[in-house]
N, C-alpha and C positions, 0 to 999 in steps of 0.2 A: 504493500499500500504506499503510495506517495501523496504527501499533502502538497497541494499546488495553489499558490495565490496568483489569480489573474487580473492584472490592471488594464482596464479597457479606458483608453484615453479619448479626450474629446475630439481630436483631430481625427481619430479613426472611425467615429460614428456620427461625425457631420455629414450632413446632406442638404445643401443649400442652407436654408435657415431652420431646418428640422433635424430628424435623425435618420441615419442610414439603417433602417429597421431590418434590412436583409442581413447586415453585419451581426446585429444583436441576435435575431433569430437563429442564425447559424452557430453562433458561439453558444447560446443556451443549448441546442441540440448536441453540440460536441461536449459540453460539460456533462448532460445527461449520459451519454456514452461512457464517458470516463467514470461516472458513478456506478454504472453497471459493471464495470471491471474493478470495483472495489477501490477506486482512488477517491480522495477528498479534495474538493475544490472550493475556494473562497473567491468571489467576485468583487473586485474594487472598481466602481465604475463612476465615469463622468456623465454628463448629459442632462442633468435635472435643469440647469438654467436655459440650455438649448430648447428643451422641450416645453419649459415654461414660457419662453418667449413665443413659441409657436402657438400654444394654446391661448395665450393673451391676444394674438392676432386674429383669432375667430370673432366674426361679428355675431355675437349670440352664443347659445348653448354648444357645447362640444359633442352633441349626440351623433353628428356625422363622424367624428373621429373615434366614437365608440363603435359604431358600425363597421367602420373600415378596419378597426382593430380585431373585431370579431371574425372578419374574413381572413385577416392575417392568422389568427390562431388556428382557425380551421385549415389553412393552407399548410401550416406547420404540422399539424396533427396528420394531415394527408401525407406530407412529405416524409414522415416518420414511417409510415406504412408502406408507400410505394416509392420513396426515394425521388419524388418528382420536384426537383428544384425550381423548374420553370413555374409551377403553380405558386410557390413561394414568392418568387420574384414578381409575378404579375400582381399578387396581392399587396406585396410592398410599394410597388410603384404607384397602385391606386391610392395607397395610404398617404404617401409622400406628396402626391398632388393635391390631397384634400386639404382644404382650408387655405389655399394660396392667396385668396382674397383677404383683405384686411391690412392694417398698417401696424407698424412697430412704433410705439411711442417711446419716450425717453425713459425706459424701464431699467432700474438697476439690477444688478446681479441677485441681489438679496430676494427682492420680490419675484423674479422669474425663478428662482430657485425653490422658493416656497409653493409656488403653483406647479412647478414641474416635478416636485419630488414624489408626491403621492401618485401623480400620472405615471411617472417612470416606474415606480414599484408596481403599479397596477398592470402595466405592460410587461415587466418581467413575471410577475406571478401568473399571468395568463399564458404566457409563452412557456413556463416552466411547468405549469399544470398540463399542457398539451403534450409533453413529453415525460410526464409521470414524476414531477419533482415537485417539492414544496420549498418556499423561500421563506428567510427571515431578514430583517432588515437592521443595519446598525449605522447611525450616523455619529461621526466623531468630529469633535472641535479641538482647536488647539489647547483649549484648558484640558481636554481628556489626556492629549498627549504630553502634557506637563505634569500629569499625576501618575506616579508610579502604581498607586493603589487602583485608580480607575483602569489603567491598562492591564493591569494584572487580572482584573475582573473581566475586562473585554476579551482577554486570552481564553479564559475559562469559559465565557459564553461561547466563543467561536469553536473551541474544541468540542464542548458538549452538543452544539448544534450539527457540527460535522459528524459525530459519533451517532447521532440519530437520523443521519441521512437527509439533513436539510442542506440547502444551498444559501450560504450567508452572503448577502448583498451589502457591501460597505460603501460610504460615500462621505466626502467632506461636507460639513454643515456650512454651506454657502450663505444660509440666511443669517447666520449669527457670526461668522469670521470674516474679516476683511480679506480680499483677494491676495493681497500683497503677502499674508502671514503664512499661508498653508496651501499645499497642492495635493493632489492625490497620489503623485509619486512618493511623496513623503509619507503619506498615509498607507500606501501599499507595503513600504518597508516595516513600518511600525506593526502593521497586521500580520505580515509574515514572521516577524520576530515574536510578537505576542502569542501567535497561534502555534509556534514550533513548526513552521512550514519547512519543507525540504527544498521547494523551489519557488522562484517568482518569474513570472512572465510579464513584460511590459508590452502590450500591443498597441500598435501606433499606425500611421499612415505609410510607413516606409518599411522595407523588408529587413532592415537591420540598420548598423552604422557603417557609413562609408568613409574611406579615406580620401575621396576626391569629389569635387564640386559636380562632377558629371554623373555622379552615383553609379560608377562602373565597378569600382574597387571595393567590394564589400568585406569587412573585417570579420572573420568566423569567430575567433576566440580572443578574450582579453583577460588580462589580470586586473585586480582591483586598481592597482597604480596606473596601469595603462589607461584604464577607463576614466580615472579622474585627470588624467593628464591630456586625453586626447581632445582635439578642437573639431568636433563635427562640423561638416559644411551643410548639412541638411537642415531643413526648417520643419516646423511643426506648428499647426494651428492651435494646439493646445497651450493651457497655461505654463505647463512645465517646459516642454521642448525636449529635444534629444540631450541637451547638456543636463538638464535636470534628472532625466532617466539614467545617464551615466553616473552621475553623482550619487543617486539613490541606489542603483544597482551595486556600486562599489561599496556602499555602507552595508547593504545586506550581504555581500559576499564576505566581508570582514566579520559578520556575525554567523557565518556558516551557512548561509542560503545562496544556492546557485541561482543565477538570474540569466534571462534572455530578453533581448529587445527584437521584436518582429512585427510581422503585419499582421493586423486584425482580419484581414481579408483571406489569408491563408485557410483554406477549408480543412486543414489537418492539424492546426496549430496547437490545439489542446493535447492531442495525441503526441505530437513531436516533442512538446514541452515536457511530457512525462517520460520519455524514452532516455536511456542512458546515452545513445549516441544518435547522431543525425538530428540534432536539435534545430528548431527554427531560428532564423536570424542570426544575431551576434550573442554569443554565449560569454558571460563574465563568470569564471570559475570561483567557487568558495574558496576562501584563503584559509579557513580554520573549521573546526568543529562548531557546533551551534552554541551559544553562549548558555552557561548555567542561569537558572531563574534568578538569582540576585544580581546579575550583570545586564539582564536584557534591558531593563528601562534606559539606564544611562547609556549602554553599548550601541543600541540600536532603535529604541522607540522615541526617546525625548527628542524634541526639535532643538537642533543645534542654533544657538544664538551668535556664534563667532567661532574664531579659531586662534589657537596659541602656537607660534612657531618656536620650537625647541631645538637645541643642539643635540649632536650625537652623544656627548657626555651625559646629558640630562636623560636621553632616551636609555643609555646602558643602566643608569641608575633606576629607572622606573621599571625595567625588565628584571632588575635584581630585586624589586620589591619595594624600593624607596618611594617618596612622594615627590612632587614636583616643587622645588624650592625656587625662589625668585631669581637666583643667579642663572638658571637654566632657561628662563623665559626670554626669548630673543625678539620676538615679534607679537604683537597683539592686534587682530583684525575683528571689527565688528564692535557694536555698543551693547553692554550687557550689565546686568546687576549681579550681586552676590547671589549664589545657588543656580544660577544659569548653566546649562549643559553647553559645554563647547568642545570643539574638536582640538586634538593635539596633532601636530603635522611637523614633518621635518623642515626646519627653517630654510634649508637650501634647496629642497625637494619637496615642495608643499602637496605634490600628488601622493607622497607616502603619508597615509593616515596612520599615526602610531597608536592613538587610544582616544578616550573621551573621558570627561569628567566633570564634576560640578565645581565652578570656581569660587574661591573664598573672598574674592574682592571684585569691586566693580572694574570695568575696562579702563576708566580713567586713571585710577589708582594703579592697576597694574602696569600700564604704560609708563608712569612716572617711577616705578620701583623695578621695572625689567632689567635683568641682566646685572643687578647690583649684587655685591658680595654683602654678607650679613654686617660687616663693619661700615660699609657705604649706606645700607638700608638705615641703620641707626642714625647716622649723620644726617641723611635726607629727612628722615621723620622728625629730628630734632629741629630743623630748620623749618619745616612745614608748621610745627606746633608753635614755634615761636612767631612766625608771620601771623598765624592765626589768633593767638592769645596775647601776644605782648606789643600793643600799640606804642608804648614808650620806646621801643627799639627801632622804630620806623626810621628815625633820622641816623642811626648809627651804620656805619659803613660795614657791609658784610665781611670783608676781610677781618673785622675785629674779633669775629667768632671762631672758636675752635673747630665746629663742625664744618664750616666752610673750608677753613685751612686744611681739615683732614680730606675732604674731597678733592680738593686742588693738589694736594700732595700724591694722591693715588692716581689721579690724571687718567682714569679709564674713560673710554668713550662713553659709556654708561653715566658715569659720575658727572662729566661735563654736560651731557644732555639734561640730566635731572637738574642741576645747577642753573642751567640756561632756561629751562622751563619755569622754575620757581622764581627766578630773577625778573623773568618777564610777565608773571601772571597778575591778573587784577586781584584785588582783594575779595571780590566776589569768588572768583576762581580758587583762591587759596582756601576760602572758607568752605566751599564745596568739596575740595580734595579732602581736607582735614576733617570734616564732619562724616564723609563717606568712609573714610579710613577707620575713625572712631567707631563707626556703627559696624564695620566688617571685622574688625580686630580690636574688640574693647579692652581685652587683657594687657596686650602689649602696649597700647596707647595710654590706658590707665596708669600702667606702671611708670612710664616715662613722665606722664603729668604729675604724679604723686612725687616723684622724685624731685622734679622742678629744675634740673640741671640743663634743660634746654633753653632756660631764660639766659643764660650765660654762655650757651654754645658748647658747653662741656659734654662730651660723650663718655659715659662712665662704663665701667664693666657691667653694672647693673642694667644699663640700657641696652647693651649689647645682648645680654642674656635675655632680655624681654622680647627681642625681635628675632632671636637665633632661630626659632622654629616656625617663623613665618613661612607659609607655603601658598602656592597659587591654586592648587586644587585640593579639596577636602580629601583627606586620606582615603575614607571609607567608599568613596564614589568613583575612584579611578578604575578605569577598565582599560587594560593594555592588550591589543590585539596581537595574535600571533604572528 
């Protein structure tokens, strides 16, 4: 038995301003055939907004759509019995032409999705019933992906539904989530990891990933690093596009899920996605075993809010069981708050995904303290606290303080950059940085504030001890990929 997640993209089911119902009907029929061979399939689908726009364009009740849908279902049922695909196509073409009259107003995605979601599920349910399946629906929001508890429950529901022979249909909740924050490629990875899937297939409007603009040189296999590095020249009508699918497939592969990117119009795509050989499209091989339960949320499910570039010495320490100290942080990309999940990448080769973890500081503070030794961290925090809390020192030359002299003596690039940033920062910027640091690391900051040595710029042994264990990633959250 193989557990497969199929992600059906917007570009592959778009037909003018409606849906390519022939693609949907054929895919449902393929999934039913896979179920009869004791495989389990989860479908992550787009299309609610597209269908909602179409329904909103009708001038009056959608009874005509219902009648055409019934003809479609009858055609699908007949095709299962007699394999008459022409009958299916004829019914689909009639439905596609239905309701062409009418106009699209300036309707937002949220309203269109709210209208289209129940209609889309009704379509899937009737098509599934025609081939002997029952469906269940799960809508996921970004807040769900941000909760380890919620996604553990989602995984349990998915596995239970599959064991009972249901076809789970999952979609992002476009009614509640802004478009820019989440896409179904990310949801597909989260579902595959949560449901302990073996394979994940991204079905789109092209046959795979191509190395040339003419789409003649199709790439058969990729490692996760190659998938993250490749610059595909193909375009997609969907929200994510091929670039999004490559990144999502790479992340799934690091979590032990083999992926493929192929065409939704391949009439044998589900069966080929289940085979060990002769897979459809471009295959991204799994890089490791599936993650243990305790690592699934951070490792593959949580939505990444940014990335941290680290050096090889820091990577070796992580693989030896250490945490990520500030000296190993060489680059910070993205804007995030403490607790956000970020990716850890090789700073020289960012296509190499080393791991993921939950950050202990906001991005602004991490940029200030990155690549500093513990002694330099103590000096920088001393300067920051003085600028924040000692207004009487505003007229004193910086060179009068020992913490500034300490950083100038060390003369590392990171120390110079930190001095430059603090020297040119506005009072509001200083206040925001200091308050954010105090909120994220209260014990270290409280110890230095209580000692009071920051007022004179002296960095004591106690100050150094207070910041010695500052790290960029929470120890218990770190997931290092094989």
